[in-house]
Structures are given as C-alpha cells and as structure tokens.
DOTI-808985 format. One record per residue (C-alpha): residue number from 1; residue in three letters; chain; x, y, z. Coordinates in pm, 1 decimal. Example, Ala and Ser with C-alpha at 12.3 -4.5 7.8 and 13.67 -1.06 7.14 Angstrom:
fipa, donu, gudren, c1, c2, c3
1, ALA, A, 1230.0, -450.0, 780.0;
2, SER, A, 1367.0, -106.0, 714.0;
END
This chain:
fipa, donu, gudren, c1, c2, c3
1, MET, A, -2071.8, -1555.9, 4868.5;
2, THR, A, -1790.5, -1300.9, 4838.9;
3, THR, A, -1546.0, -1268.5, 4557.1;
4, SER, A, -1229.0, -1076.8, 4527.0;
5, SER, A, -1207.5, -858.2, 4222.0;
6, SER, A, -850.4, -735.8, 4272.0;
7, HIS, A, -735.6, -937.9, 3970.9;
8, ARG, A, -997.9, -757.3, 3762.8;
9, GLU, A, -884.0, -409.2, 3858.3;
10, LYS, A, -616.8, -413.3, 3589.5;
11, THR, A, -744.2, -362.9, 3239.2;
12, LEU, A, -582.0, -488.3, 2921.4;
13, GLY, A, -297.1, -263.4, 2823.1;
14, THR, A, -204.0, -166.9, 3178.9;
15, ILE, A, -34.5, -488.8, 3287.1;
16, SER, A, 342.0, -473.4, 3328.9;
17, PRO, A, 551.3, -726.3, 3133.0;
18, ILE, A, 713.1, -846.9, 3454.5;
19, ALA, A, 368.2, -953.9, 3578.3;
20, VAL, A, 377.4, -1248.6, 3335.4;
21, PRO, A, 636.9, -1523.5, 3291.2;
22, ILE, A, 911.5, -1425.0, 3047.3;
23, ASN, A, 822.3, -1712.5, 2812.3;
24, GLN, A, 470.7, -1571.6, 2769.2;
25, LEU, A, 587.0, -1241.0, 2622.9;
26, PRO, A, 555.9, -1226.4, 2243.8;
27, VAL, A, 859.9, -1350.7, 2051.4;
28, VAL, A, 875.0, -1260.6, 1683.6;
29, GLU, A, 1065.7, -1491.0, 1448.8;
30, LEU, A, 1249.5, -1303.9, 1175.4;
31, ASN, A, 1380.8, -1521.2, 889.4;
32, ALA, A, 1698.8, -1486.2, 681.6;
33, GLU, A, 1529.2, -1238.2, 446.1;
34, TYR, A, 1474.9, -1000.9, 740.7;
35, ILE, A, 1842.4, -1036.2, 833.5;
36, ARG, A, 1945.3, -956.1, 476.3;
37, ARG, A, 1711.1, -655.6, 455.2;
38, SER, A, 1815.5, -524.9, 799.6;
39, SER, A, 2180.4, -544.7, 692.3;
40, GLU, A, 2107.5, -336.6, 380.2;
41, LEU, A, 1914.6, -77.4, 580.4;
42, ALA, A, 2189.9, -67.3, 844.2;
43, LEU, A, 2448.7, 11.6, 576.3;
44, ASP, A, 2230.7, 292.0, 439.8;
45, ARG, A, 2163.1, 438.3, 784.3;
46, ASN, A, 2525.3, 409.0, 888.7;
47, GLU, A, 2633.2, 613.6, 586.0;
48, SER, A, 2377.7, 883.5, 673.5;
49, TYR, A, 2531.6, 917.2, 1021.7;
50, ARG, A, 2891.8, 956.3, 904.1;
51, ASN, A, 2838.0, 1328.7, 848.4;
52, ILE, A, 2716.9, 1369.6, 1206.2;
53, ASP, A, 2979.7, 1200.1, 1419.6;
54, GLY, A, 3196.5, 970.2, 1215.1;
55, GLY, A, 2940.7, 690.9, 1219.6;
56, THR, A, 2950.8, 630.2, 1593.5;
57, VAL, A, 2607.2, 554.3, 1732.9;
58, PHE, A, 2500.4, 474.6, 2090.2;
59, GLY, A, 2852.2, 539.9, 2220.6;
60, ASN, A, 3017.3, 228.5, 2080.1;
61, ASN, A, 3256.7, 171.9, 1794.2;
62, ASP, A, 3039.7, -70.4, 1599.0;
63, ALA, A, 2776.9, 163.0, 1457.5;
64, LEU, A, 2675.9, -82.0, 1184.7;
65, THR, A, 2579.1, -346.1, 1442.9;
66, SER, A, 2395.3, -81.2, 1646.1;
67, HIS, A, 2192.7, 17.2, 1341.7;
68, GLN, A, 2111.1, -343.9, 1257.2;
69, THR, A, 2010.7, -413.9, 1618.3;
70, GLY, A, 1771.6, -120.7, 1605.6;
71, ILE, A, 1629.6, -221.9, 1269.1;
72, LEU, A, 1566.2, -580.9, 1382.6;
73, GLY, A, 1370.8, -448.3, 1680.3;
74, GLU, A, 1169.5, -220.1, 1452.6;
75, MET, A, 1099.0, -510.0, 1217.7;
76, ALA, A, 984.8, -730.9, 1504.9;
77, VAL, A, 734.6, -475.2, 1634.7;
78, ALA, A, 613.2, -409.2, 1279.2;
79, GLU, A, 573.3, -782.9, 1217.2;
80, LEU, A, 388.3, -831.4, 1547.0;
81, TYR, A, 132.8, -567.2, 1448.4;
82, ALA, A, 121.1, -628.4, 1071.1;
83, THR, A, 255.8, -286.7, 973.8;
84, ASP, A, 571.7, -150.8, 811.6;
85, ILE, A, 877.6, 25.8, 944.4;
86, ASP, A, 995.4, 358.3, 811.3;
87, ALA, A, 1266.2, 231.8, 575.4;
88, GLU, A, 1353.6, 581.0, 454.1;
89, THR, A, 1713.4, 691.9, 507.8;
90, TYR, A, 1742.5, 1040.7, 653.8;
91, GLU, A, 2054.8, 1254.0, 635.1;
92, PHE, A, 2055.7, 1323.1, 1010.3;
93, GLY, A, 1846.1, 1036.6, 1150.1;
94, ASP, A, 1475.1, 957.5, 1141.9;
95, GLY, A, 1357.5, 1211.9, 1397.4;
96, GLY, A, 1260.9, 946.9, 1651.0;
97, VAL, A, 966.2, 776.5, 1481.2;
98, ASP, A, 1007.7, 423.3, 1345.0;
99, LEU, A, 648.2, 325.4, 1263.2;
100, ASP, A, 283.4, 411.5, 1316.1;
101, LEU, A, 53.8, 201.1, 1536.2;
102, TRP, A, -306.3, 263.7, 1635.8;
103, ASP, A, -295.0, 622.7, 1504.8;
104, ALA, A, 11.5, 686.7, 1721.4;
105, SER, A, 380.1, 725.6, 1636.7;
106, ALA, A, 616.6, 465.0, 1781.2;
107, ASP, A, 989.7, 448.9, 1842.8;
108, VAL, A, 1150.1, 109.2, 1908.2;
109, LYS, A, 1452.1, 75.4, 2135.1;
110, SER, A, 1635.3, -252.7, 2087.3;
111, THR, A, 1891.3, -438.7, 2291.9;
112, THR, A, 2091.6, -759.5, 2269.4;
113, THR, A, 2185.2, -761.9, 2637.6;
114, ASN, A, 2228.2, -1096.1, 2808.2;
115, LYS, A, 2266.8, -936.3, 3151.8;
116, MET, A, 1893.9, -923.4, 3222.8;
117, GLN, A, 1572.3, -1093.4, 3116.9;
118, TYR, A, 1359.9, -779.4, 3145.0;
119, PRO, A, 1562.4, -488.1, 3002.1;
120, GLN, A, 1501.8, -124.4, 3083.6;
121, LEU, A, 1379.8, 124.1, 2825.3;
122, LEU, A, 1669.7, 363.9, 2763.2;
123, ILE, A, 1629.0, 683.6, 2561.4;
124, CYS, A, 1922.9, 917.4, 2519.8;
125, GLU, A, 1864.8, 1258.3, 2673.6;
126, ASP, A, 1999.9, 1424.4, 2356.9;
127, ASN, A, 1719.7, 1282.0, 2142.7;
128, PRO, A, 1392.8, 1473.5, 2111.9;
129, LEU, A, 1096.0, 1283.7, 2253.4;
130, SER, A, 891.3, 1293.3, 1935.5;
131, ALA, A, 709.8, 956.1, 1943.6;
132, ASP, A, 383.9, 883.1, 2124.9;
133, LEU, A, 498.0, 531.6, 2227.7;
134, TYR, A, 839.8, 382.9, 2307.4;
135, PHE, A, 877.9, 5.2, 2270.6;
136, VAL, A, 1146.3, -224.1, 2413.2;
137, ALA, A, 1256.9, -507.2, 2183.3;
138, HIS, A, 1506.3, -764.8, 2312.5;
139, ILE, A, 1696.8, -965.5, 2051.5;
140, ILE, A, 1744.2, -1298.8, 2223.3;
141, ASN, A, 1888.0, -1497.1, 1932.6;
142, TRP, A, 2045.7, -1369.3, 1611.9;
143, GLY, A, 2238.0, -1530.8, 1329.9;
144, PRO, A, 2254.7, -1534.8, 951.1;
145, GLY, A, 1948.4, -1761.8, 931.1;
146, GLY, A, 1721.4, -1540.3, 1138.4;
147, ALA, A, 1651.7, -1378.7, 1472.5;
148, GLN, A, 1415.2, -1414.7, 1765.4;
149, VAL, A, 1302.1, -1086.1, 1914.6;
150, ARG, A, 1101.4, -1057.9, 2234.9;
151, VAL, A, 874.7, -752.7, 2247.4;
152, HIS, A, 856.9, -655.2, 2614.8;
153, GLY, A, 625.0, -360.1, 2618.2;
154, TYR, A, 607.7, 12.4, 2584.4;
155, ALA, A, 593.2, 343.5, 2766.7;
156, THR, A, 409.8, 655.5, 2660.8;
157, GLN, A, 586.3, 981.6, 2583.3;
158, GLU, A, 441.8, 1123.1, 2905.1;
159, GLN, A, 595.6, 839.4, 3108.7;
160, VAL, A, 936.2, 900.0, 2952.7;
161, GLU, A, 913.5, 1278.4, 2997.9;
162, SER, A, 837.0, 1231.1, 3366.0;
163, LYS, A, 1180.3, 1072.5, 3418.8;
164, THR, A, 1489.4, 1271.6, 3507.3;
165, PRO, A, 1775.4, 1163.0, 3280.5;
166, TYR, A, 2083.6, 1030.3, 3455.6;
167, ARG, A, 2409.7, 860.9, 3361.0;
168, HIS, A, 2309.6, 499.7, 3308.8;
169, PRO, A, 2428.9, 244.8, 3214.0;
170, GLY, A, 2752.7, 423.1, 3126.7;
171, THR, A, 2846.3, 789.4, 3097.1;
172, ARG, A, 2566.2, 896.2, 2863.0;
173, LYS, A, 2255.2, 1046.2, 3022.2;
174, ASN, A, 1937.5, 851.6, 2950.1;
175, TYR, A, 1573.4, 861.2, 3036.2;
176, VAL, A, 1530.4, 524.4, 3210.6;
177, VAL, A, 1197.8, 344.5, 3237.7;
178, ASP, A, 1217.6, 28.3, 3448.5;
179, PRO, A, 1050.3, -291.3, 3321.7;
180, GLU, A, 777.3, -284.2, 3588.0;
181, GLU, A, 671.6, 59.1, 3459.0;
182, LEU, A, 619.1, -60.9, 3101.6;
183, THR, A, 284.4, -167.2, 2961.0;
184, LEU, A, 251.0, -520.2, 2826.2;
185, PRO, A, 222.7, -506.9, 2447.1;
186, PRO, A, -134.1, -565.9, 2330.3;
187, LEU, A, -164.3, -891.6, 2140.8;
188, VAL, A, -492.9, -827.0, 1961.2;
189, GLN, A, -475.0, -713.7, 1603.0;
190, VAL, A, -756.8, -525.0, 1436.5;
191, CYS, A, -842.3, -663.7, 1094.9;
192, HIS, A, -972.2, -419.7, 840.0;
193, GLY, A, -1196.9, -574.8, 583.1;
END
C-alpha cells in the first residue's frame, strides 16, 4: 500500500489563507461597545496626528475613519487571541506595534475594501518595520451596532523586508505582501492556569 503525504508536508502556521475557503477564515464579531470604544480611541489618535500632517492619515481626507478602521482591526486580532491592544495615545503615532502575541510584537493593517475577498498586506514605505508580525484584518461589515472582521493572516518582518516597495495601490510606495504569501492565523489559544 502506498500513501501520498504531500498534504502532510505543510505544518500548522505555514498554510496560506487562500488555501482555505474564505468562509473558513476566522471572523470576529465586535459588538456596539467595541464600536463606541474604537470611536473614542480614533478621536484621541486623530488629535495626536494633527501636529504631524494636519490629521491626514493613509493619504485620504477622512483620517478619523482611517483611525477607526485600524482600531477595529486591532481589536479583532486582540479579541481572537484573548489579549489587549495598545490603547495608549502617542504624540507622533504608536511606533508600529499594536499588541503583543506569543512573545512577539504585532502590527495590524486593516481594510474595508470590497474590491477583493483576499486583500493584500500593505505597509507604507515611510513607516519603520518595527513589529515582528504584520496581520491583515478585513472589516466586512460595520455599523453602529457592531462589526464583523475577518482575520486573514500575517507576514513576518523578514517577509515584509524582503519586498521592494512600489507605488501601489495609488501614488504612495508600499511594501506589498500578496495573500498567497501570508500565513493562516493560528486558531489555537494557549490557556494559562
């Protein structure tokens, strides 16, 4: 009897999110309290950025929405792994670390795009690559009563550094990690007792 072990060659943590159906990726439900708290944090963060560039973030004119989008993604990853986000407000930004996971620093990049099911990880070339892990969170539904956020996966700092930034999707240069290069988010939590 012969068996094929090709399906066993991949170990947990090395599977790409596009290797599984989109509806099997983790979706975190954030209730109205998360929306309220993210709005408060967005206001605080937006004020801290006014001294830098007039409050414009990510190249659009709605910096407050950009901040809240980012915070909702951070909250979703934190909720998925039973940890907390860095809710501190920094005068010139948070330095690129949103939370700590598995003794590693993590930065969460969030999107609300409806142009693709599996979004790319985009990191602005101007930002220092200071986190160990970079997560992609996709807000698929958002209103005053709550939000649904799909956590697609992550890339390591080394993966991001290996990319050559280029102008994408607009005029700003970004490090771009395609969805098939991401690692599926681990879904096992370690309980400390």
